[in-house]
PyMOL Python script that loads the backbone (N, CA, C, O; Angstrom):
from pymol import cmd

cmd.read_pdbstr("""\
ATOM      1  N   MET A   1      11.611  11.265   3.420  1.00  0.00           N
ATOM      2  CA  MET A   1      10.377  10.634   2.985  1.00  0.00           C
ATOM      3  C   MET A   1      10.376  10.588   1.457  1.00  0.00           C
ATOM      4  O   MET A   1      10.747  11.551   0.787  1.00  0.00           O
ATOM      5  N   VAL A   2       9.952   9.451   0.933  1.00  0.00           N
ATOM      6  CA  VAL A   2       9.793   9.288  -0.503  1.00  0.00           C
ATOM      7  C   VAL A   2       8.351   8.893  -0.778  1.00  0.00           C
ATOM      8  O   VAL A   2       7.686   8.309   0.078  1.00  0.00           O
ATOM      9  N   SER A   3       7.872   9.212  -1.972  1.00  0.00           N
ATOM     10  CA  SER A   3       6.508   8.838  -2.333  1.00  0.00           C
ATOM     11  C   SER A   3       6.461   8.437  -3.794  1.00  0.00           C
ATOM     12  O   SER A   3       7.362   8.733  -4.578  1.00  0.00           O
ATOM     13  N   LYS A   4       5.384   7.756  -4.128  1.00  0.00           N
ATOM     14  CA  LYS A   4       5.228   7.236  -5.484  1.00  0.00           C
ATOM     15  C   LYS A   4       3.742   7.077  -5.758  1.00  0.00           C
ATOM     16  O   LYS A   4       2.994   6.618  -4.895  1.00  0.00           O
ATOM     17  N   ASN A   5       3.312   7.453  -6.952  1.00  0.00           N
ATOM     18  CA  ASN A   5       1.934   7.228  -7.372  1.00  0.00           C
ATOM     19  C   ASN A   5       1.881   5.916  -8.136  1.00  0.00           C
ATOM     20  O   ASN A   5       2.740   5.648  -8.976  1.00  0.00           O
ATOM     21  N   VAL A   6       0.880   5.102  -7.847  1.00  0.00           N
ATOM     22  CA  VAL A   6       0.672   3.854  -8.577  1.00  0.00           C
ATOM     23  C   VAL A   6      -0.803   3.714  -8.923  1.00  0.00           C
ATOM     24  O   VAL A   6      -1.677   4.207  -8.210  1.00  0.00           O
ATOM     25  N   ILE A   7      -1.056   3.039 -10.019  1.00  0.00           N
ATOM     26  CA  ILE A   7      -2.416   2.698 -10.419  1.00  0.00           C
ATOM     27  C   ILE A   7      -2.600   1.217 -10.127  1.00  0.00           C
ATOM     28  O   ILE A   7      -1.778   0.399 -10.539  1.00  0.00           O
ATOM     29  N   VAL A   8      -3.654   0.869  -9.430  1.00  0.00           N
ATOM     30  CA  VAL A   8      -3.929  -0.532  -9.087  1.00  0.00           C
ATOM     31  C   VAL A   8      -4.321  -1.274 -10.361  1.00  0.00           C
ATOM     32  O   VAL A   8      -5.269  -0.892 -11.047  1.00  0.00           O
ATOM     33  N   THR A   9      -3.585  -2.335 -10.668  1.00  0.00           N
ATOM     34  CA  THR A   9      -3.880  -3.114 -11.870  1.00  0.00           C
ATOM     35  C   THR A   9      -4.460  -4.487 -11.539  1.00  0.00           C
ATOM     36  O   THR A   9      -4.861  -5.212 -12.450  1.00  0.00           O
ATOM     37  N   CYS A  10      -4.514  -4.858 -10.276  1.00  0.00           N
ATOM     38  CA  CYS A  10      -5.099  -6.144  -9.882  1.00  0.00           C
ATOM     39  C   CYS A  10      -6.552  -6.167 -10.361  1.00  0.00           C
ATOM     40  O   CYS A  10      -7.320  -5.267 -10.022  1.00  0.00           O
ATOM     41  N   PRO A  11      -6.943  -7.180 -11.145  1.00  0.00           N
ATOM     42  CA  PRO A  11      -8.302  -7.203 -11.708  1.00  0.00           C
ATOM     43  C   PRO A  11      -9.415  -7.076 -10.674  1.00  0.00           C
ATOM     44  O   PRO A  11     -10.448  -6.467 -10.953  1.00  0.00           O
ATOM     45  N   ASN A  12      -9.225  -7.634  -9.503  1.00  0.00           N
ATOM     46  CA  ASN A  12     -10.262  -7.572  -8.466  1.00  0.00           C
ATOM     47  C   ASN A  12      -9.979  -6.511  -7.420  1.00  0.00           C
ATOM     48  O   ASN A  12     -10.626  -6.496  -6.373  1.00  0.00           O
ATOM     49  N   GLY A  13      -9.040  -5.634  -7.675  1.00  0.00           N
ATOM     50  CA  GLY A  13      -8.670  -4.637  -6.679  1.00  0.00           C
ATOM     51  C   GLY A  13      -7.978  -5.304  -5.503  1.00  0.00           C
ATOM     52  O   GLY A  13      -7.377  -6.368  -5.652  1.00  0.00           O
ATOM     53  N   ILE A  14      -8.061  -4.685  -4.342  1.00  0.00           N
ATOM     54  CA  ILE A  14      -7.432  -5.252  -3.147  1.00  0.00           C
ATOM     55  C   ILE A  14      -8.502  -5.994  -2.354  1.00  0.00           C
ATOM     56  O   ILE A  14      -9.396  -5.389  -1.763  1.00  0.00           O
ATOM     57  N   HIS A  15      -8.389  -7.306  -2.357  1.00  0.00           N
ATOM     58  CA  HIS A  15      -9.315  -8.158  -1.622  1.00  0.00           C
ATOM     59  C   HIS A  15      -8.547  -8.800  -0.469  1.00  0.00           C
ATOM     60  O   HIS A  15      -7.395  -8.442  -0.224  1.00  0.00           O
ATOM     61  N   ALA A  16      -9.152  -9.721   0.225  1.00  0.00           N
ATOM     62  CA  ALA A  16      -8.571 -10.276   1.456  1.00  0.00           C
ATOM     63  C   ALA A  16      -7.173 -10.855   1.259  1.00  0.00           C
ATOM     64  O   ALA A  16      -6.288 -10.603   2.077  1.00  0.00           O
ATOM     65  N   ARG A  17      -6.956 -11.619   0.201  1.00  0.00           N
ATOM     66  CA  ARG A  17      -5.646 -12.241  -0.012  1.00  0.00           C
ATOM     67  C   ARG A  17      -4.572 -11.186  -0.274  1.00  0.00           C
ATOM     68  O   ARG A  17      -3.495 -11.231   0.320  1.00  0.00           O
ATOM     69  N   ASN A  18      -4.871 -10.228  -1.172  1.00  0.00           N
ATOM     70  CA  ASN A  18      -3.913  -9.158  -1.452  1.00  0.00           C
ATOM     71  C   ASN A  18      -3.622  -8.360  -0.189  1.00  0.00           C
ATOM     72  O   ASN A  18      -2.467  -8.065   0.119  1.00  0.00           O
ATOM     73  N   ALA A  19      -4.675  -8.015   0.535  1.00  0.00           N
ATOM     74  CA  ALA A  19      -4.516  -7.217   1.746  1.00  0.00           C
ATOM     75  C   ALA A  19      -3.626  -7.941   2.750  1.00  0.00           C
ATOM     76  O   ALA A  19      -2.790  -7.319   3.406  1.00  0.00           O
ATOM     77  N   SER A  20      -3.803  -9.236   2.869  1.00  0.00           N
ATOM     78  CA  SER A  20      -2.983 -10.024   3.787  1.00  0.00           C
ATOM     79  C   SER A  20      -1.506  -9.975   3.388  1.00  0.00           C
ATOM     80  O   SER A  20      -0.636  -9.839   4.248  1.00  0.00           O
ATOM     81  N   GLU A  21      -1.223 -10.086   2.092  1.00  0.00           N
ATOM     82  CA  GLU A  21       0.157 -10.012   1.604  1.00  0.00           C
ATOM     83  C   GLU A  21       0.755  -8.636   1.873  1.00  0.00           C
ATOM     84  O   GLU A  21       1.917  -8.524   2.265  1.00  0.00           O
ATOM     85  N   ILE A  22      -0.034  -7.603   1.664  1.00  0.00           N
ATOM     86  CA  ILE A  22       0.445  -6.229   1.897  1.00  0.00           C
ATOM     87  C   ILE A  22       0.761  -6.035   3.374  1.00  0.00           C
ATOM     88  O   ILE A  22       1.803  -5.474   3.713  1.00  0.00           O
ATOM     89  N   VAL A  23      -0.121  -6.490   4.255  1.00  0.00           N
ATOM     90  CA  VAL A  23       0.091  -6.347   5.694  1.00  0.00           C
ATOM     91  C   VAL A  23       1.338  -7.122   6.129  1.00  0.00           C
ATOM     92  O   VAL A  23       2.150  -6.611   6.901  1.00  0.00           O
ATOM     93  N   GLN A  24       1.487  -8.346   5.639  1.00  0.00           N
ATOM     94  CA  GLN A  24       2.659  -9.142   5.997  1.00  0.00           C
ATOM     95  C   GLN A  24       3.946  -8.440   5.582  1.00  0.00           C
ATOM     96  O   GLN A  24       4.916  -8.411   6.339  1.00  0.00           O
ATOM     97  N   PHE A  25       3.951  -7.872   4.372  1.00  0.00           N
ATOM     98  CA  PHE A  25       5.126  -7.126   3.926  1.00  0.00           C
ATOM     99  C   PHE A  25       5.348  -5.895   4.804  1.00  0.00           C
ATOM    100  O   PHE A  25       6.463  -5.652   5.266  1.00  0.00           O
ATOM    101  N   ALA A  26       4.292  -5.124   5.033  1.00  0.00           N
ATOM    102  CA  ALA A  26       4.404  -3.883   5.803  1.00  0.00           C
ATOM    103  C   ALA A  26       4.917  -4.128   7.218  1.00  0.00           C
ATOM    104  O   ALA A  26       5.686  -3.326   7.748  1.00  0.00           O
ATOM    105  N   MET A  27       4.499  -5.224   7.825  1.00  0.00           N
ATOM    106  CA  MET A  27       4.931  -5.536   9.189  1.00  0.00           C
ATOM    107  C   MET A  27       6.434  -5.835   9.254  1.00  0.00           C
ATOM    108  O   MET A  27       7.049  -5.669  10.307  1.00  0.00           O
ATOM    109  N   GLN A  28       7.016  -6.264   8.162  1.00  0.00           N
ATOM    110  CA  GLN A  28       8.442  -6.566   8.123  1.00  0.00           C
ATOM    111  C   GLN A  28       9.302  -5.339   7.844  1.00  0.00           C
ATOM    112  O   GLN A  28      10.513  -5.369   8.062  1.00  0.00           O
ATOM    113  N   CYS A  29       8.690  -4.270   7.368  1.00  0.00           N
ATOM    114  CA  CYS A  29       9.434  -3.057   7.013  1.00  0.00           C
ATOM    115  C   CYS A  29       9.880  -2.306   8.252  1.00  0.00           C
ATOM    116  O   CYS A  29       9.172  -2.247   9.257  1.00  0.00           O
ATOM    117  N   ARG A  30      11.059  -1.739   8.159  1.00  0.00           N
ATOM    118  CA  ARG A  30      11.543  -0.876   9.236  1.00  0.00           C
ATOM    119  C   ARG A  30      11.120   0.567   9.015  1.00  0.00           C
ATOM    120  O   ARG A  30      11.281   1.413   9.895  1.00  0.00           O
ATOM    121  N   SER A  31      10.582   0.841   7.839  1.00  0.00           N
ATOM    122  CA  SER A  31      10.124   2.183   7.496  1.00  0.00           C
ATOM    123  C   SER A  31       8.668   2.370   7.908  1.00  0.00           C
ATOM    124  O   SER A  31       7.937   1.398   8.096  1.00  0.00           O
ATOM    125  N   GLU A  32       8.260   3.618   8.044  1.00  0.00           N
ATOM    126  CA  GLU A  32       6.859   3.959   8.267  1.00  0.00           C
ATOM    127  C   GLU A  32       6.205   4.060   6.893  1.00  0.00           C
ATOM    128  O   GLU A  32       6.729   4.735   6.007  1.00  0.00           O
ATOM    129  N   LEU A  33       5.072   3.401   6.708  1.00  0.00           N
ATOM    130  CA  LEU A  33       4.383   3.373   5.424  1.00  0.00           C
ATOM    131  C   LEU A  33       3.001   4.003   5.553  1.00  0.00           C
ATOM    132  O   LEU A  33       2.361   3.917   6.601  1.00  0.00           O
ATOM    133  N   MET A  34       2.551   4.638   4.473  1.00  0.00           N
ATOM    134  CA  MET A  34       1.207   5.208   4.440  1.00  0.00           C
ATOM    135  C   MET A  34       0.715   5.155   2.993  1.00  0.00           C
ATOM    136  O   MET A  34       1.482   5.383   2.057  1.00  0.00           O
ATOM    137  N   ILE A  35      -0.555   4.855   2.827  1.00  0.00           N
ATOM    138  CA  ILE A  35      -1.185   4.816   1.510  1.00  0.00           C
ATOM    139  C   ILE A  35      -2.310   5.834   1.506  1.00  0.00           C
ATOM    140  O   ILE A  35      -3.125   5.869   2.428  1.00  0.00           O
ATOM    141  N   THR A  36      -2.357   6.659   0.475  1.00  0.00           N
ATOM    142  CA  THR A  36      -3.450   7.604   0.322  1.00  0.00           C
ATOM    143  C   THR A  36      -4.245   7.207  -0.911  1.00  0.00           C
ATOM    144  O   THR A  36      -3.694   7.070  -2.004  1.00  0.00           O
ATOM    145  N   VAL A  37      -5.544   7.024  -0.724  1.00  0.00           N
ATOM    146  CA  VAL A  37      -6.454   6.718  -1.828  1.00  0.00           C
ATOM    147  C   VAL A  37      -7.597   7.722  -1.719  1.00  0.00           C
ATOM    148  O   VAL A  37      -8.380   7.690  -0.769  1.00  0.00           O
ATOM    149  N   GLY A  38      -7.679   8.608  -2.697  1.00  0.00           N
ATOM    150  CA  GLY A  38      -8.654   9.697  -2.625  1.00  0.00           C
ATOM    151  C   GLY A  38      -8.343  10.585  -1.428  1.00  0.00           C
ATOM    152  O   GLY A  38      -7.228  11.090  -1.297  1.00  0.00           O
ATOM    153  N   GLU A  39      -9.316  10.772  -0.567  1.00  0.00           N
ATOM    154  CA  GLU A  39      -9.141  11.592   0.637  1.00  0.00           C
ATOM    155  C   GLU A  39      -8.759  10.757   1.856  1.00  0.00           C
ATOM    156  O   GLU A  39      -8.544  11.297   2.941  1.00  0.00           O
ATOM    157  N   ARG A  40      -8.677   9.460   1.678  1.00  0.00           N
ATOM    158  CA  ARG A  40      -8.462   8.542   2.800  1.00  0.00           C
ATOM    159  C   ARG A  40      -6.992   8.146   2.916  1.00  0.00           C
ATOM    160  O   ARG A  40      -6.348   7.814   1.921  1.00  0.00           O
ATOM    161  N   ARG A  41      -6.470   8.186   4.143  1.00  0.00           N
ATOM    162  CA  ARG A  41      -5.109   7.712   4.433  1.00  0.00           C
ATOM    163  C   ARG A  41      -5.221   6.368   5.143  1.00  0.00           C
ATOM    164  O   ARG A  41      -5.993   6.207   6.088  1.00  0.00           O
ATOM    165  N   VAL A  42      -4.435   5.411   4.665  1.00  0.00           N
ATOM    166  CA  VAL A  42      -4.535   4.037   5.145  1.00  0.00           C
ATOM    167  C   VAL A  42      -3.175   3.564   5.636  1.00  0.00           C
ATOM    168  O   VAL A  42      -2.163   3.742   4.958  1.00  0.00           O
ATOM    169  N   ASN A  43      -3.158   2.968   6.803  1.00  0.00           N
ATOM    170  CA  ASN A  43      -1.947   2.344   7.331  1.00  0.00           C
ATOM    171  C   ASN A  43      -1.908   0.914   6.797  1.00  0.00           C
ATOM    172  O   ASN A  43      -2.783   0.117   7.136  1.00  0.00           O
ATOM    173  N   PRO A  44      -0.910   0.564   5.965  1.00  0.00           N
ATOM    174  CA  PRO A  44      -0.878  -0.780   5.385  1.00  0.00           C
ATOM    175  C   PRO A  44      -0.531  -1.883   6.384  1.00  0.00           C
ATOM    176  O   PRO A  44      -0.473  -3.055   6.012  1.00  0.00           O
ATOM    177  N   LYS A  45      -0.302  -1.527   7.626  1.00  0.00           N
ATOM    178  CA  LYS A  45      -0.058  -2.534   8.657  1.00  0.00           C
ATOM    179  C   LYS A  45      -1.358  -2.974   9.328  1.00  0.00           C
ATOM    180  O   LYS A  45      -1.346  -3.827  10.214  1.00  0.00           O
ATOM    181  N   GLU A  46      -2.485  -2.386   8.901  1.00  0.00           N
ATOM    182  CA  GLU A  46      -3.791  -2.692   9.482  1.00  0.00           C
ATOM    183  C   GLU A  46      -4.722  -3.241   8.398  1.00  0.00           C
ATOM    184  O   GLU A  46      -5.184  -2.495   7.534  1.00  0.00           O
ATOM    185  N   ILE A  47      -4.989  -4.525   8.448  1.00  0.00           N
ATOM    186  CA  ILE A  47      -5.784  -5.170   7.397  1.00  0.00           C
ATOM    187  C   ILE A  47      -7.188  -4.581   7.296  1.00  0.00           C
ATOM    188  O   ILE A  47      -7.725  -4.455   6.196  1.00  0.00           O
ATOM    189  N   PHE A  48      -7.783  -4.221   8.419  1.00  0.00           N
ATOM    190  CA  PHE A  48      -9.137  -3.661   8.375  1.00  0.00           C
ATOM    191  C   PHE A  48      -9.153  -2.309   7.666  1.00  0.00           C
ATOM    192  O   PHE A  48     -10.117  -1.987   6.972  1.00  0.00           O
ATOM    193  N   SER A  49      -8.106  -1.524   7.833  1.00  0.00           N
ATOM    194  CA  SER A  49      -8.009  -0.240   7.132  1.00  0.00           C
ATOM    195  C   SER A  49      -7.906  -0.456   5.631  1.00  0.00           C
ATOM    196  O   SER A  49      -8.552   0.248   4.854  1.00  0.00           O
ATOM    197  N   LEU A  50      -7.100  -1.423   5.222  1.00  0.00           N
ATOM    198  CA  LEU A  50      -6.961  -1.720   3.795  1.00  0.00           C
ATOM    199  C   LEU A  50      -8.281  -2.186   3.197  1.00  0.00           C
ATOM    200  O   LEU A  50      -8.675  -1.729   2.123  1.00  0.00           O
ATOM    201  N   MET A  51      -8.956  -3.081   3.880  1.00  0.00           N
ATOM    202  CA  MET A  51     -10.214  -3.603   3.364  1.00  0.00           C
ATOM    203  C   MET A  51     -11.288  -2.513   3.328  1.00  0.00           C
ATOM    204  O   MET A  51     -12.076  -2.454   2.384  1.00  0.00           O
ATOM    205  N   ALA A  52     -11.322  -1.659   4.338  1.00  0.00           N
ATOM    206  CA  ALA A  52     -12.327  -0.592   4.406  1.00  0.00           C
ATOM    207  C   ALA A  52     -12.117   0.468   3.326  1.00  0.00           C
ATOM    208  O   ALA A  52     -13.056   1.176   2.960  1.00  0.00           O
ATOM    209  N   ALA A  53     -10.896   0.578   2.819  1.00  0.00           N
ATOM    210  CA  ALA A  53     -10.605   1.580   1.788  1.00  0.00           C
ATOM    211  C   ALA A  53     -11.230   1.215   0.442  1.00  0.00           C
ATOM    212  O   ALA A  53     -11.321   2.065  -0.444  1.00  0.00           O
ATOM    213  N   SER A  54     -11.657  -0.031   0.276  1.00  0.00           N
ATOM    214  CA  SER A  54     -12.303  -0.492  -0.970  1.00  0.00           C
ATOM    215  C   SER A  54     -11.500  -0.102  -2.208  1.00  0.00           C
ATOM    216  O   SER A  54     -12.027   0.525  -3.127  1.00  0.00           O
ATOM    217  N   ILE A  55     -10.238  -0.471  -2.225  1.00  0.00           N
ATOM    218  CA  ILE A  55      -9.342  -0.134  -3.335  1.00  0.00           C
ATOM    219  C   ILE A  55      -9.672  -1.035  -4.518  1.00  0.00           C
ATOM    220  O   ILE A  55      -9.648  -2.261  -4.410  1.00  0.00           O
ATOM    221  N   LYS A  56      -9.980  -0.403  -5.652  1.00  0.00           N
ATOM    222  CA  LYS A  56     -10.409  -1.129  -6.846  1.00  0.00           C
ATOM    223  C   LYS A  56      -9.400  -0.967  -7.981  1.00  0.00           C
ATOM    224  O   LYS A  56      -8.547  -0.079  -7.956  1.00  0.00           O
ATOM    225  N   GLN A  57      -9.518  -1.847  -8.977  1.00  0.00           N
ATOM    226  CA  GLN A  57      -8.677  -1.730 -10.157  1.00  0.00           C
ATOM    227  C   GLN A  57      -8.873  -0.352 -10.775  1.00  0.00           C
ATOM    228  O   GLN A  57     -10.002   0.116 -10.926  1.00  0.00           O
ATOM    229  N   GLY A  58      -7.775   0.288 -11.128  1.00  0.00           N
ATOM    230  CA  GLY A  58      -7.831   1.613 -11.735  1.00  0.00           C
ATOM    231  C   GLY A  58      -7.690   2.755 -10.739  1.00  0.00           C
ATOM    232  O   GLY A  58      -7.473   3.896 -11.146  1.00  0.00           O
ATOM    233  N   ASP A  59      -7.808   2.475  -9.445  1.00  0.00           N
ATOM    234  CA  ASP A  59      -7.624   3.522  -8.435  1.00  0.00           C
ATOM    235  C   ASP A  59      -6.181   3.988  -8.425  1.00  0.00           C
ATOM    236  O   ASP A  59      -5.256   3.190  -8.578  1.00  0.00           O
ATOM    237  N   GLU A  60      -5.997   5.286  -8.242  1.00  0.00           N
ATOM    238  CA  GLU A  60      -4.649   5.839  -8.112  1.00  0.00           C
ATOM    239  C   GLU A  60      -4.329   5.986  -6.630  1.00  0.00           C
ATOM    240  O   GLU A  60      -5.099   6.573  -5.869  1.00  0.00           O
ATOM    241  N   LEU A  61      -3.185   5.447  -6.235  1.00  0.00           N
ATOM    242  CA  LEU A  61      -2.738   5.500  -4.850  1.00  0.00           C
ATOM    243  C   LEU A  61      -1.469   6.324  -4.757  1.00  0.00           C
ATOM    244  O   LEU A  61      -0.671   6.368  -5.694  1.00  0.00           O
ATOM    245  N   ILE A  62      -1.292   6.970  -3.626  1.00  0.00           N
ATOM    246  CA  ILE A  62      -0.026   7.613  -3.309  1.00  0.00           C
ATOM    247  C   ILE A  62       0.590   6.809  -2.181  1.00  0.00           C
ATOM    248  O   ILE A  62       0.034   6.733  -1.085  1.00  0.00           O
ATOM    249  N   LEU A  63       1.726   6.218  -2.450  1.00  0.00           N
ATOM    250  CA  LEU A  63       2.444   5.445  -1.441  1.00  0.00           C
ATOM    251  C   LEU A  63       3.523   6.328  -0.848  1.00  0.00           C
ATOM    252  O   LEU A  63       4.270   6.974  -1.583  1.00  0.00           O
ATOM    253  N   GLN A  64       3.613   6.362   0.461  1.00  0.00           N
ATOM    254  CA  GLN A  64       4.635   7.150   1.149  1.00  0.00           C
ATOM    255  C   GLN A  64       5.411   6.257   2.088  1.00  0.00           C
ATOM    256  O   GLN A  64       4.859   5.366   2.733  1.00  0.00           O
ATOM    257  N   CYS A  65       6.697   6.513   2.151  1.00  0.00           N
ATOM    258  CA  CYS A  65       7.564   5.692   2.971  1.00  0.00           C
ATOM    259  C   CYS A  65       8.630   6.592   3.588  1.00  0.00           C
ATOM    260  O   CYS A  65       9.230   7.426   2.908  1.00  0.00           O
ATOM    261  N   SER A  66       8.853   6.409   4.874  1.00  0.00           N
ATOM    262  CA  SER A  66       9.832   7.218   5.576  1.00  0.00           C
ATOM    263  C   SER A  66      10.592   6.328   6.552  1.00  0.00           C
ATOM    264  O   SER A  66       9.989   5.642   7.377  1.00  0.00           O
ATOM    265  N   GLY A  67      11.912   6.343   6.453  1.00  0.00           N
ATOM    266  CA  GLY A  67      12.696   5.553   7.394  1.00  0.00           C
ATOM    267  C   GLY A  67      13.967   4.999   6.799  1.00  0.00           C
ATOM    268  O   GLY A  67      14.454   5.446   5.761  1.00  0.00           O
ATOM    269  N   GLU A  68      14.477   4.021   7.491  1.00  0.00           N
ATOM    270  CA  GLU A  68      15.788   3.451   7.207  1.00  0.00           C
ATOM    271  C   GLU A  68      15.947   2.920   5.776  1.00  0.00           C
ATOM    272  O   GLU A  68      16.926   3.251   5.108  1.00  0.00           O
ATOM    273  N   ASN A  69      15.017   2.118   5.304  1.00  0.00           N
ATOM    274  CA  ASN A  69      15.074   1.522   3.963  1.00  0.00           C
ATOM    275  C   ASN A  69      13.964   2.063   3.076  1.00  0.00           C
ATOM    276  O   ASN A  69      13.358   1.307   2.315  1.00  0.00           O
ATOM    277  N   GLU A  70      13.693   3.343   3.160  1.00  0.00           N
ATOM    278  CA  GLU A  70      12.497   3.896   2.545  1.00  0.00           C
ATOM    279  C   GLU A  70      12.389   3.639   1.045  1.00  0.00           C
ATOM    280  O   GLU A  70      11.318   3.260   0.570  1.00  0.00           O
ATOM    281  N   GLN A  71      13.461   3.834   0.293  1.00  0.00           N
ATOM    282  CA  GLN A  71      13.375   3.667  -1.158  1.00  0.00           C
ATOM    283  C   GLN A  71      13.121   2.205  -1.529  1.00  0.00           C
ATOM    284  O   GLN A  71      12.275   1.918  -2.377  1.00  0.00           O
ATOM    285  N   GLU A  72      13.832   1.304  -0.913  1.00  0.00           N
ATOM    286  CA  GLU A  72      13.656  -0.131  -1.170  1.00  0.00           C
ATOM    287  C   GLU A  72      12.248  -0.594  -0.771  1.00  0.00           C
ATOM    288  O   GLU A  72      11.588  -1.314  -1.521  1.00  0.00           O
ATOM    289  N   ASP A  73      11.802  -0.178   0.405  1.00  0.00           N
ATOM    290  CA  ASP A  73      10.462  -0.549   0.875  1.00  0.00           C
ATOM    291  C   ASP A  73       9.378   0.006  -0.046  1.00  0.00           C
ATOM    292  O   ASP A  73       8.387  -0.670  -0.323  1.00  0.00           O
ATOM    293  N   LEU A  74       9.568   1.240  -0.521  1.00  0.00           N
ATOM    294  CA  LEU A  74       8.593   1.868  -1.411  1.00  0.00           C
ATOM    295  C   LEU A  74       8.451   1.085  -2.708  1.00  0.00           C
ATOM    296  O   LEU A  74       7.336   0.843  -3.170  1.00  0.00           O
ATOM    297  N   GLU A  75       9.573   0.688  -3.297  1.00  0.00           N
ATOM    298  CA  GLU A  75       9.536  -0.073  -4.548  1.00  0.00           C
ATOM    299  C   GLU A  75       8.832  -1.411  -4.360  1.00  0.00           C
ATOM    300  O   GLU A  75       8.017  -1.810  -5.192  1.00  0.00           O
ATOM    301  N   LYS A  76       9.143  -2.092  -3.282  1.00  0.00           N
ATOM    302  CA  LYS A  76       8.526  -3.403  -3.017  1.00  0.00           C
ATOM    303  C   LYS A  76       7.030  -3.254  -2.752  1.00  0.00           C
ATOM    304  O   LYS A  76       6.234  -4.059  -3.235  1.00  0.00           O
ATOM    305  N   LEU A  77       6.643  -2.238  -1.995  1.00  0.00           N
ATOM    306  CA  LEU A  77       5.229  -2.002  -1.717  1.00  0.00           C
ATOM    307  C   LEU A  77       4.469  -1.719  -3.006  1.00  0.00           C
ATOM    308  O   LEU A  77       3.371  -2.237  -3.213  1.00  0.00           O
ATOM    309  N   GLY A  78       5.046  -0.905  -3.862  1.00  0.00           N
ATOM    310  CA  GLY A  78       4.396  -0.551  -5.125  1.00  0.00           C
ATOM    311  C   GLY A  78       4.086  -1.777  -5.973  1.00  0.00           C
ATOM    312  O   GLY A  78       3.040  -1.828  -6.620  1.00  0.00           O
ATOM    313  N   LYS A  79       4.971  -2.760  -5.983  1.00  0.00           N
ATOM    314  CA  LYS A  79       4.775  -3.971  -6.791  1.00  0.00           C
ATOM    315  C   LYS A  79       3.603  -4.818  -6.304  1.00  0.00           C
ATOM    316  O   LYS A  79       3.053  -5.612  -7.067  1.00  0.00           O
ATOM    317  N   LEU A  80       3.222  -4.658  -5.056  1.00  0.00           N
ATOM    318  CA  LEU A  80       2.119  -5.443  -4.511  1.00  0.00           C
ATOM    319  C   LEU A  80       0.753  -4.992  -5.054  1.00  0.00           C
ATOM    320  O   LEU A  80      -0.240  -5.698  -4.879  1.00  0.00           O
ATOM    321  N   PHE A  81       0.695  -3.839  -5.701  1.00  0.00           N
ATOM    322  CA  PHE A  81      -0.558  -3.323  -6.234  1.00  0.00           C
ATOM    323  C   PHE A  81      -0.683  -3.550  -7.742  1.00  0.00           C
ATOM    324  O   PHE A  81      -1.657  -3.121  -8.360  1.00  0.00           O
ATOM    325  N   LEU A  82       0.299  -4.222  -8.324  1.00  0.00           N
ATOM    326  CA  LEU A  82       0.277  -4.460  -9.783  1.00  0.00           C
ATOM    327  C   LEU A  82      -0.259  -5.832 -10.110  1.00  0.00           C
ATOM    328  O   LEU A  82      -0.346  -6.197 -11.282  1.00  0.00           O
TER     329      LEU A  82
END
""", "prot")
cmd.dss("prot")
cmd.show_as("cartoon", "prot")
cmd.util.cbc("prot")
cmd.orient("prot")
């Protein structure tokens, strides 16, 4: 398992369009992905979970990835929050 901390730089945080892109990417990954924001753990393969997390610009996230392409998937996932 690998993890990475990222700060959300998207001016509007994670809204419907961003969330859709994240879910589409996550569904293609062979790795297991998890996002932690504050005390909440979010499965990036579930759009409702992402939207309910109310991720805003400046929020610090912990991205976790475990599996076959974990390092590559982690780097790509991290870029979706910038």
